[in-house]
C-alpha positions in Angstrom: -2.0 14.3 7.1 -4.7 14.4 9.8 -7.3 12.3 8.2 -7.3 9.4 5.7 -7.3 10.3 2.1 -10.5 10.2 0.1 -10.8 6.9 -1.8 -10.5 8.6 -5.2 -7.2 10.1 -4.2 -6.0 6.8 -2.9 -7.0 5.0 -6.1 -5.0 7.6 -8.0 -2.0 7.2 -5.8 -2.1 3.5 -6.4 -1.4 4.0 -10.1 2.3 3.4 -10.1 5.1 3.3 -12.7 5.4 -0.5 -12.3 2.8 -3.0 -13.3 3.9 -5.3 -10.4 2.9 -2.6 -7.9 -0.4 -1.8 -9.7 -1.4 -5.4 -9.5 -0.8 -5.3 -5.7 -2.2 -2.0 -4.8 -5.3 -1.5 -7.0 -7.1 -4.7 -6.0 -6.2 -4.1 -2.3 -7.8 -0.6 -2.4 -10.9 -1.8 -4.2 -11.6 -4.7 -1.9 -10.1 -3.7 1.5 -9.2 -0.1 2.0 -12.6 1.1 3.2 -12.5 -1.6 5.9 -9.2 -0.5 7.3 -9.0 1.4 10.6 -8.2 5.1 10.2 -4.7 4.3 11.6 -4.2 1.6 8.9 -5.5 4.0 6.2 -2.9 6.5 7.2 -0.2 3.9 7.2 -1.3 2.7 3.7 -1.1 6.3 2.5 2.4 6.6 4.0 3.4 3.4 2.1 2.1 4.9 -1.1 4.4 7.9 -0.6 7.5 5.7 -0.9 9.4 5.4 -4.1 8.5 2.6 -6.6 12.0 0.9 -6.5 11.8 0.8 -2.7 8.3 -0.6 -2.7 9.2 -3.1 -5.3 12.1 -4.4 -3.3 10.0 -4.7 -0.2 7.0 -6.4 -1.8 9.2 -8.8 -3.8 11.2 -9.7 -0.7 14.5 -8.3 -1.9 14.8 -6.0 1.1 13.1 -5.6 4.4 11.3 -2.5 5.3 12.8 -1.1 8.5 9.7 0.9 9.5 7.6 -1.5 11.6 4.2 0.1 10.7 5.0 0.0 7.0 6.4 -3.5 7.2 3.1 -4.6 8.8 1.1 -2.9 6.1 3.2 -4.7 3.4 2.2 -8.0 5.0 -1.5 -7.0 5.0 -1.4 -5.9 1.3 0.4 -9.0 0.2 -2.0 -11.3 2.1 -5.1 -9.6 0.8 -4.1 -9.0 -2.8 -4.0 -12.6 -3.7 -6.9 -13.7 -6.0 
């Protein structure tokens, strides 16, 4: 993808099959997505393309993401999704 996704498409992509992921992604997109650099937006979209069980394991700390850019984005989302 050559440009960041439109915010409406990103919001839709944040609707997951797991409530635990919805609780992380939706507030992050509403509060922080627009302020990300284009590179970070693309990385976030790449993260959203991953499967739910994989995302759940990474965000819950059960597994470590081996892709450095995605691992950094996971840290950003975790840090900014807290109330």
